[in-house]
N, CA, C and O atoms as CSV, one atom per row, in Angstrom:
chain,resi,resn,atom,element,x,y,z
A,1,UNK,N,N,9.728,-46.229,20.739
A,1,UNK,CA,C,9.389,-46.007,19.353
A,1,UNK,C,C,9.431,-44.518,19.008
A,1,UNK,O,O,9.960,-44.145,17.962
A,2,UNK,N,N,8.871,-43.651,19.887
A,2,UNK,CA,C,8.838,-42.232,19.571
A,2,UNK,C,C,10.100,-41.514,20.030
A,2,UNK,O,O,10.314,-40.364,19.645
A,3,UNK,N,N,10.921,-42.132,20.819
A,3,UNK,CA,C,12.087,-41.464,21.366
A,3,UNK,C,C,13.372,-42.092,20.856
A,3,UNK,O,O,14.306,-42.313,21.627
A,4,UNK,N,N,13.424,-42.379,19.573
A,4,UNK,CA,C,14.617,-43.024,19.029
A,4,UNK,C,C,15.518,-42.035,18.280
A,4,UNK,O,O,16.267,-42.438,17.390
A,5,UNK,N,N,15.452,-40.728,18.637
A,5,UNK,CA,C,16.333,-39.703,18.103
A,5,UNK,C,C,16.098,-39.380,16.630
A,5,UNK,O,O,16.993,-38.853,15.969
A,6,UNK,N,N,14.928,-39.681,16.109
A,6,UNK,CA,C,14.601,-39.311,14.728
A,6,UNK,C,C,13.663,-38.110,14.680
A,6,UNK,O,O,13.136,-37.780,13.618
A,7,UNK,N,N,13.453,-37.462,15.808
A,7,UNK,CA,C,12.591,-36.275,15.864
A,7,UNK,C,C,13.309,-35.060,15.296
A,7,UNK,O,O,14.428,-35.151,14.792
A,8,UNK,N,N,12.641,-33.933,15.391
A,8,UNK,CA,C,13.236,-32.696,14.900
A,8,UNK,C,C,14.208,-32.163,15.933
A,8,UNK,O,O,13.845,-31.982,17.096
A,9,UNK,N,N,15.414,-31.914,15.529
A,9,UNK,CA,C,16.408,-31.323,16.405
A,9,UNK,C,C,16.336,-29.809,16.331
A,9,UNK,O,O,15.456,-29.262,15.666
A,10,UNK,N,N,17.246,-29.129,17.000
A,10,UNK,CA,C,17.225,-27.672,17.021
A,10,UNK,C,C,17.440,-27.051,15.658
A,10,UNK,O,O,16.886,-25.977,15.419
A,11,UNK,N,N,18.221,-27.655,14.715
A,11,UNK,CA,C,18.354,-27.008,13.401
A,11,UNK,C,C,17.018,-26.935,12.647
A,11,UNK,O,O,16.733,-25.955,11.959
A,12,UNK,N,N,16.220,-27.974,12.789
A,12,UNK,CA,C,14.927,-27.963,12.099
A,12,UNK,C,C,13.993,-26.941,12.722
A,12,UNK,O,O,13.231,-26.293,12.006
A,13,UNK,N,N,14.033,-26.780,14.047
A,13,UNK,CA,C,13.226,-25.757,14.699
A,13,UNK,C,C,13.648,-24.371,14.241
A,13,UNK,O,O,12.803,-23.505,14.018
A,14,UNK,N,N,14.958,-24.155,14.100
A,14,UNK,CA,C,15.459,-22.856,13.635
A,14,UNK,C,C,14.971,-22.565,12.219
A,14,UNK,O,O,14.582,-21.437,11.914
A,15,UNK,N,N,14.992,-23.580,11.353
A,15,UNK,CA,C,14.507,-23.411,9.977
A,15,UNK,C,C,13.018,-23.087,9.986
A,15,UNK,O,O,12.574,-22.225,9.227
A,16,UNK,N,N,12.248,-23.752,10.820
A,16,UNK,CA,C,10.815,-23.491,10.886
A,16,UNK,C,C,10.531,-22.073,11.387
A,16,UNK,O,O,9.657,-21.391,10.851
A,17,UNK,N,N,11.257,-21.632,12.400
A,17,UNK,CA,C,11.045,-20.291,12.931
A,17,UNK,C,C,11.420,-19.239,11.888
A,17,UNK,O,O,10.686,-18.269,11.697
A,18,UNK,N,N,12.544,-19.422,11.219
A,18,UNK,CA,C,12.936,-18.479,10.165
A,18,UNK,C,C,11.930,-18.488,9.018
A,18,UNK,O,O,11.646,-17.439,8.439
A,19,UNK,N,N,11.395,-19.644,8.688
A,19,UNK,CA,C,10.381,-19.732,7.646
A,19,UNK,C,C,9.109,-18.992,8.012
A,19,UNK,O,O,8.514,-18.320,7.169
A,20,UNK,N,N,8.686,-19.112,9.273
A,20,UNK,CA,C,7.498,-18.382,9.720
A,20,UNK,C,C,7.733,-16.872,9.725
A,20,UNK,O,O,6.846,-16.102,9.357
A,21,UNK,N,N,8.921,-16.453,10.138
A,21,UNK,CA,C,9.242,-15.027,10.106
A,21,UNK,C,C,9.213,-14.517,8.666
A,21,UNK,O,O,8.674,-13.444,8.395
A,22,UNK,N,N,9.788,-15.278,7.756
A,22,UNK,CA,C,9.781,-14.882,6.342
A,22,UNK,C,C,8.357,-14.819,5.795
A,22,UNK,O,O,8.036,-13.930,5.006
A,23,UNK,N,N,7.510,-15.748,6.204
A,23,UNK,CA,C,6.112,-15.743,5.766
A,23,UNK,C,C,5.398,-14.483,6.241
A,23,UNK,O,O,4.687,-13.846,5.464
A,24,UNK,N,N,5.581,-14.114,7.515
A,24,UNK,CA,C,4.909,-12.921,8.048
A,24,UNK,C,C,5.451,-11.641,7.434
A,24,UNK,O,O,4.702,-10.683,7.239
A,25,UNK,N,N,6.735,-11.611,7.129
A,25,UNK,CA,C,7.295,-10.442,6.438
A,25,UNK,C,C,6.680,-10.322,5.047
A,25,UNK,O,O,6.343,-9.223,4.607
A,26,UNK,N,N,6.534,-11.447,4.358
A,26,UNK,CA,C,5.911,-11.449,3.031
A,26,UNK,C,C,4.468,-10.982,3.100
A,26,UNK,O,O,4.033,-10.189,2.265
A,27,UNK,N,N,3.724,-11.462,4.080
A,27,UNK,CA,C,2.329,-11.038,4.240
A,27,UNK,C,C,2.264,-9.537,4.519
A,27,UNK,O,O,1.420,-8.841,3.955
A,28,UNK,N,N,3.142,-9.036,5.379
A,28,UNK,CA,C,3.148,-7.604,5.694
A,28,UNK,C,C,3.474,-6.772,4.463
A,28,UNK,O,O,2.863,-5.727,4.240
A,29,UNK,N,N,4.427,-7.224,3.667
A,29,UNK,CA,C,4.775,-6.496,2.441
A,29,UNK,C,C,3.632,-6.508,1.441
A,29,UNK,O,O,3.386,-5.499,0.779
A,30,UNK,N,N,2.932,-7.621,1.318
A,30,UNK,CA,C,1.802,-7.689,0.397
A,30,UNK,C,C,0.666,-6.778,0.842
A,30,UNK,O,O,0.037,-6.123,0.011
A,31,UNK,N,N,0.400,-6.732,2.131
A,31,UNK,CA,C,-0.651,-5.848,2.642
A,31,UNK,C,C,-0.254,-4.395,2.414
A,31,UNK,O,O,-1.073,-3.580,1.988
A,32,UNK,N,N,0.986,-4.081,2.694
A,32,UNK,CA,C,1.457,-2.706,2.495
A,32,UNK,C,C,1.380,-2.309,1.024
A,32,UNK,O,O,0.994,-1.187,0.698
A,33,UNK,N,N,1.745,-3.223,0.151
A,33,UNK,CA,C,1.702,-2.939,-1.285
A,33,UNK,C,C,0.268,-2.795,-1.774
A,33,UNK,O,O,-0.001,-1.977,-2.654
A,34,UNK,N,N,-0.649,-3.567,-1.227
A,34,UNK,CA,C,-2.035,-3.499,-1.687
A,34,UNK,C,C,-2.675,-2.167,-1.326
A,34,UNK,O,O,-3.529,-1.677,-2.064
A,35,UNK,N,N,-2.275,-1.570,-0.197
A,35,UNK,CA,C,-2.797,-0.262,0.171
A,35,UNK,C,C,-2.004,0.863,-0.469
A,35,UNK,O,O,-2.457,2.008,-0.475
A,36,UNK,N,N,-0.848,0.566,-0.997
A,36,UNK,CA,C,-0.024,1.504,-1.756
A,36,UNK,C,C,0.283,2.774,-0.967
A,36,UNK,O,O,0.432,3.850,-1.546
A,37,UNK,N,N,0.373,2.647,0.328
A,37,UNK,CA,C,0.760,3.775,1.149
A,37,UNK,C,C,-0.319,4.817,1.357
A,37,UNK,O,O,-0.076,5.804,2.051
A,38,UNK,N,N,-1.500,4.641,0.788
A,38,UNK,CA,C,-2.573,5.617,0.969
A,38,UNK,C,C,-3.367,5.272,2.209
A,38,UNK,O,O,-3.759,4.122,2.410
A,39,UNK,N,N,-3.598,6.256,3.025
A,39,UNK,CA,C,-4.424,6.079,4.203
A,39,UNK,C,C,-5.628,6.993,4.071
A,39,UNK,O,O,-5.527,8.069,3.482
A,40,UNK,N,N,-6.758,6.582,4.606
A,40,UNK,CA,C,-7.927,7.464,4.548
A,40,UNK,C,C,-7.616,8.801,5.210
A,40,UNK,O,O,-7.052,8.858,6.302
A,41,UNK,N,N,-7.993,9.859,4.533
A,41,UNK,CA,C,-7.758,11.187,5.059
A,41,UNK,C,C,-6.378,11.737,4.758
A,41,UNK,O,O,-6.033,12.821,5.228
A,42,UNK,N,N,-5.580,11.012,3.981
A,42,UNK,CA,C,-4.258,11.519,3.648
A,42,UNK,C,C,-4.376,12.583,2.565
A,42,UNK,O,O,-5.392,12.677,1.877
A,43,UNK,N,N,-3.344,13.365,2.428
A,43,UNK,CA,C,-3.362,14.436,1.445
A,43,UNK,C,C,-3.330,13.859,0.037
A,43,UNK,O,O,-2.672,12.846,-0.201
A,44,UNK,N,N,-4.031,14.490,-0.897
A,44,UNK,CA,C,-4.028,13.985,-2.269
A,44,UNK,C,C,-2.650,14.157,-2.901
A,44,UNK,O,O,-1.847,14.991,-2.483
A,45,UNK,N,N,-2.411,13.358,-3.898
A,45,UNK,CA,C,-1.114,13.439,-4.559
A,45,UNK,C,C,-1.021,14.741,-5.343
A,45,UNK,O,O,-2.023,15.232,-5.864
A,46,UNK,N,N,0.142,15.279,-5.422
A,46,UNK,CA,C,0.373,16.520,-6.143
A,46,UNK,C,C,0.196,16.328,-7.647
A,46,UNK,O,O,-0.139,17.284,-8.346
A,47,UNK,N,N,0.407,15.145,-8.150
A,47,UNK,CA,C,0.290,14.931,-9.588
A,47,UNK,C,C,-1.150,15.120,-10.059
A,47,UNK,O,O,-1.367,15.631,-11.158
A,48,UNK,N,N,-2.131,14.725,-9.263
A,48,UNK,CA,C,-3.527,14.903,-9.650
A,48,UNK,C,C,-3.881,16.383,-9.679
A,48,UNK,O,O,-4.550,16.852,-10.600
A,49,UNK,N,N,-3.436,17.106,-8.680
A,49,UNK,CA,C,-3.712,18.537,-8.648
A,49,UNK,C,C,-2.942,19.276,-9.743
A,49,UNK,O,O,-3.456,20.226,-10.332
A,50,UNK,N,N,-1.730,18.847,-10.009
A,50,UNK,CA,C,-0.940,19.474,-11.075
A,50,UNK,C,C,-1.595,19.237,-12.435
A,50,UNK,O,O,-1.630,20.137,-13.275
A,51,UNK,N,N,-2.110,18.038,-12.649
A,51,UNK,CA,C,-2.806,17.742,-13.911
A,51,UNK,C,C,-4.070,18.586,-14.026
A,51,UNK,O,O,-4.384,19.089,-15.105
A,52,UNK,N,N,-4.782,18.742,-12.947
A,52,UNK,CA,C,-5.990,19.561,-12.961
A,52,UNK,C,C,-5.649,21.020,-13.264
A,52,UNK,O,O,-6.337,21.673,-14.049
A,53,UNK,N,N,-4.589,21.525,-12.640
A,53,UNK,CA,C,-4.148,22.898,-12.913
A,53,UNK,C,C,-3.762,23.072,-14.383
A,53,UNK,O,O,-4.084,24.085,-15.004
A,54,UNK,N,N,-3.075,22.080,-14.925
A,54,UNK,CA,C,-2.665,22.150,-16.332
A,54,UNK,C,C,-3.870,22.139,-17.258
A,54,UNK,O,O,-3.889,22.861,-18.254
A,55,UNK,N,N,-4.871,21.333,-16.946
A,55,UNK,CA,C,-6.075,21.299,-17.784
A,55,UNK,C,C,-6.804,22.635,-17.757
A,55,UNK,O,O,-7.327,23.074,-18.781
A,56,UNK,N,N,-6.844,23.284,-16.599
A,56,UNK,CA,C,-7.462,24.599,-16.510
A,56,UNK,C,C,-6.657,25.619,-17.314
A,56,UNK,O,O,-7.228,26.444,-18.028
A,57,UNK,N,N,-5.347,25.562,-17.198
A,57,UNK,CA,C,-4.485,26.502,-17.912
A,57,UNK,C,C,-4.618,26.334,-19.434
A,57,UNK,O,O,-4.560,27.322,-20.167
A,58,UNK,N,N,-4.792,25.114,-19.909
A,58,UNK,CA,C,-4.960,24.874,-21.353
A,58,UNK,C,C,-6.348,25.255,-21.836
A,58,UNK,O,O,-6.575,25.394,-23.038
A,59,UNK,N,N,-7.280,25.426,-20.899
A,59,UNK,CA,C,-8.645,25.751,-21.280
A,59,UNK,C,C,-9.484,24.522,-21.574
A,59,UNK,O,O,-10.547,24.629,-22.184
A,60,UNK,N,N,-9.012,23.341,-21.142
A,60,UNK,CA,C,-9.752,22.103,-21.372
A,60,UNK,C,C,-11.006,22.016,-20.500
A,60,UNK,O,O,-11.981,21.366,-20.875
A,61,UNK,N,N,-10.978,22.668,-19.345
A,61,UNK,CA,C,-12.123,22.613,-18.437
A,61,UNK,C,C,-12.468,24.033,-17.989
A,61,UNK,O,O,-11.626,24.930,-18.032
A,62,UNK,N,N,-13.700,24.221,-17.564
A,62,UNK,CA,C,-14.140,25.524,-17.070
A,62,UNK,C,C,-13.744,25.672,-15.606
A,62,UNK,O,O,-13.327,24.714,-14.954
A,63,UNK,N,N,-13.885,26.896,-15.109
A,63,UNK,CA,C,-13.546,27.133,-13.702
A,63,UNK,C,C,-14.502,26.397,-12.763
A,63,UNK,O,O,-14.113,25.980,-11.672
A,64,UNK,N,N,-15.768,26.240,-13.200
A,64,UNK,CA,C,-16.713,25.483,-12.374
A,64,UNK,C,C,-16.311,24.012,-12.294
A,64,UNK,O,O,-16.349,23.407,-11.223
A,65,UNK,N,N,-15.920,23.435,-13.453
A,65,UNK,CA,C,-15.452,22.045,-13.461
A,65,UNK,C,C,-14.185,21.901,-12.626
A,65,UNK,O,O,-14.011,20.921,-11.902
A,66,UNK,N,N,-13.303,22.893,-12.739
A,66,UNK,CA,C,-12.054,22.874,-11.970
A,66,UNK,C,C,-12.343,22.867,-10.463
A,66,UNK,O,O,-11.759,22.088,-9.711
A,67,UNK,N,N,-13.248,23.744,-10.044
A,67,UNK,CA,C,-13.579,23.836,-8.625
A,67,UNK,C,C,-14.196,22.534,-8.118
A,67,UNK,O,O,-13.856,22.056,-7.036
A,68,UNK,N,N,-15.099,21.969,-8.906
A,68,UNK,CA,C,-15.743,20.713,-8.496
A,68,UNK,C,C,-14.728,19.572,-8.431
A,68,UNK,O,O,-14.737,18.784,-7.484
A,69,UNK,N,N,-13.857,19.482,-9.432
A,69,UNK,CA,C,-12.858,18.404,-9.452
A,69,UNK,C,C,-11.857,18.576,-8.319
A,69,UNK,O,O,-11.460,17.596,-7.689
A,70,UNK,N,N,-11.450,19.804,-8.056
A,70,UNK,CA,C,-10.495,20.037,-6.969
A,70,UNK,C,C,-11.100,19.668,-5.623
A,70,UNK,O,O,-10.414,19.133,-4.752
A,71,UNK,N,N,-12.387,19.957,-5.455
A,71,UNK,CA,C,-13.076,19.581,-4.221
A,71,UNK,C,C,-13.103,18.060,-4.070
A,71,UNK,O,O,-12.877,17.540,-2.978
A,72,UNK,N,N,-13.378,17.354,-5.157
A,72,UNK,CA,C,-13.408,15.885,-5.111
A,72,UNK,C,C,-12.031,15.318,-4.771
A,72,UNK,O,O,-11.919,14.379,-3.983
A,73,UNK,N,N,-10.988,15.891,-5.366
A,73,UNK,CA,C,-9.633,15.395,-5.096
A,73,UNK,C,C,-9.263,15.680,-3.643
A,73,UNK,O,O,-8.695,14.823,-2.967
A,74,UNK,N,N,-9.578,16.864,-3.170
A,74,UNK,CA,C,-9.207,17.238,-1.796
A,74,UNK,C,C,-9.957,16.423,-0.759
A,74,UNK,O,O,-9.405,16.101,0.293
A,75,UNK,N,N,-11.229,16.079,-1.046
A,75,UNK,CA,C,-12.019,15.279,-0.113
A,75,UNK,C,C,-11.652,13.803,-0.167
A,75,UNK,O,O,-12.002,13.048,0.740
A,76,UNK,N,N,-10.951,13.380,-1.219
A,76,UNK,CA,C,-10.537,11.989,-1.337
A,76,UNK,C,C,-11.606,11.069,-1.863
A,76,UNK,O,O,-11.531,9.862,-1.633
A,77,UNK,N,N,-12.596,11.580,-2.558
A,77,UNK,CA,C,-13.655,10.740,-3.115
A,77,UNK,C,C,-13.363,10.374,-4.534
A,77,UNK,O,O,-14.150,9.668,-5.164
């Protein structure tokens, strides 16, 4: 009854293995995307510091605010 050649042959095993590989690649891509490439302790983005520099240059913030904000950006908080 169980050995009447209606089981899964090698093509079905190949499809299952490729499907599992595709699933794990998808999971890895989703995890990578969710962290967006940022790692704890990584350098801050230049755009945040450039925006802060521009705000200081325009006179939107004081030097004390600039120093405090730059410290926060550099520490990653």
